[in-house]
C-alpha positions as YAML, in Angstrom:
chain: A
units: angstrom
residues:
- id: 1
  name: MET
  ca: [0.01, -0.02, -0.09]
- id: 2
  name: LEU
  ca: [1.24, 3.61, -0.96]
- id: 3
  name: ILE
  ca: [0.16, 6.50, 1.02]
- id: 4
  name: SER
  ca: [0.83, 10.06, 0.32]
- id: 5
  name: GLU
  ca: [-0.93, 13.41, -0.11]
- id: 6
  name: SER
  ca: [0.98, 14.09, -3.19]
- id: 7
  name: GLN
  ca: [-0.63, 12.64, -6.29]
- id: 8
  name: HIS
  ca: [2.64, 13.09, -8.27]
- id: 9
  name: ALA
  ca: [4.41, 11.02, -5.73]
- id: 10
  name: LEU
  ca: [1.80, 8.33, -5.70]
- id: 11
  name: ASN
  ca: [1.71, 8.08, -9.32]
- id: 12
  name: GLY
  ca: [5.58, 7.87, -9.63]
- id: 13
  name: LEU
  ca: [5.93, 5.21, -7.16]
- id: 14
  name: ASN
  ca: [3.09, 3.23, -8.35]
- id: 15
  name: GLY
  ca: [4.53, 3.25, -11.83]
- id: 16
  name: PHE
  ca: [7.78, 1.92, -10.54]
- id: 17
  name: VAL
  ca: [6.12, -0.79, -8.40]
- id: 18
  name: ASN
  ca: [4.04, -1.93, -11.42]
- id: 19
  name: SER
  ca: [7.08, -1.85, -13.66]
- id: 20
  name: GLN
  ca: [8.62, -4.43, -11.24]
- id: 21
  name: GLY
  ca: [5.60, -6.89, -11.62]
- id: 22
  name: TYR
  ca: [3.83, -5.92, -8.38]
- id: 23
  name: SER
  ca: [0.51, -4.12, -7.82]
- id: 24
  name: CYS
  ca: [-0.43, -2.03, -4.98]
- id: 25
  name: ILE
  ca: [-3.37, 0.00, -3.49]
- id: 26
  name: ILE
  ca: [-2.86, 3.74, -3.23]
- id: 27
  name: ALA
  ca: [-4.44, 6.17, -0.65]
- id: 28
  name: ASP
  ca: [-4.15, 9.87, -0.76]
- id: 29
  name: SER
  ca: [-5.13, 10.63, 2.85]
- id: 30
  name: CYS
  ca: [-4.74, 9.26, 6.36]
- id: 31
  name: THR
  ca: [-8.46, 8.68, 6.61]
- id: 32
  name: ALA
  ca: [-8.47, 6.77, 3.11]
- id: 33
  name: ALA
  ca: [-5.64, 4.69, 4.32]
- id: 34
  name: ILE
  ca: [-7.21, 3.79, 7.52]
- id: 35
  name: GLU
  ca: [-10.55, 2.82, 5.79]
- id: 36
  name: THR
  ca: [-8.62, 0.68, 3.29]
- id: 37
  name: ILE
  ca: [-6.60, -1.02, 5.97]
- id: 38
  name: LYS
  ca: [-9.70, -1.84, 7.92]
- id: 39
  name: ARG
  ca: [-10.89, -3.78, 4.84]
- id: 40
  name: SER
  ca: [-7.61, -5.47, 3.71]
- id: 41
  name: ASN
  ca: [-4.35, -6.91, 5.05]
- id: 42
  name: PHE
  ca: [-1.03, -5.69, 3.69]
- id: 43
  name: ASP
  ca: [2.34, -7.10, 3.78]
- id: 44
  name: LEU
  ca: [4.11, -3.61, 3.20]
- id: 45
  name: VAL
  ca: [2.82, -0.01, 3.76]
- id: 46
  name: ILE
  ca: [4.95, 2.92, 2.43]
- id: 47
  name: LEU
  ca: [4.13, 6.34, 3.75]
- id: 48
  name: MET
  ca: [5.35, 9.44, 2.26]
- id: 49
  name: ALA
  ca: [4.29, 12.18, 4.67]
- id: 50
  name: ASN
  ca: [4.72, 15.77, 3.57]
- id: 51
  name: SER
  ca: [2.44, 17.58, 6.17]
- id: 52
  name: GLY
  ca: [2.64, 17.79, 9.98]
- id: 53
  name: PRO
  ca: [3.00, 14.54, 11.93]
- id: 54
  name: GLN
  ca: [-0.35, 14.38, 13.75]
- id: 55
  name: PRO
  ca: [-2.62, 12.65, 11.11]
- id: 56
  name: TRP
  ca: [0.19, 10.32, 10.25]
- id: 57
  name: ARG
  ca: [1.02, 9.51, 13.78]
- id: 58
  name: ASP
  ca: [-2.62, 8.38, 14.21]
- id: 59
  name: LEU
  ca: [-2.29, 6.12, 11.09]
- id: 60
  name: LEU
  ca: [0.86, 4.53, 12.36]
- id: 61
  name: TYR
  ca: [-0.63, 3.91, 15.68]
- id: 62
  name: PHE
  ca: [-3.67, 2.39, 13.92]
- id: 63
  name: ILE
  ca: [-1.44, -0.01, 11.87]
- id: 64
  name: LYS
  ca: [0.51, -0.89, 15.06]
- id: 65
  name: GLU
  ca: [-2.58, -1.65, 16.98]
- id: 66
  name: ARG
  ca: [-3.68, -4.24, 14.14]
- id: 67
  name: ARG
  ca: [-0.21, -5.72, 14.00]
- id: 68
  name: GLU
  ca: [1.01, -6.01, 17.53]
- id: 69
  name: GLN
  ca: [4.24, -7.90, 16.58]
- id: 70
  name: LEU
  ca: [5.62, -4.75, 14.87]
- id: 71
  name: PRO
  ca: [8.23, -2.98, 16.78]
...
């Protein structure tokens, strides 16, 4: 899963991931990411945060809560 507020960053990284034979889900906000994570299980989450830390911190806490074995 790729998460960023920057559509340019999402498009670029998504293009690279696809060129390597992988597919991914993208989210353009913390809220969209949380809703998507609630419905699916992901092996890898890449977060490109450009704004202040608070909404992204909430997202990281949410992911940690779902995967307790993460450090």
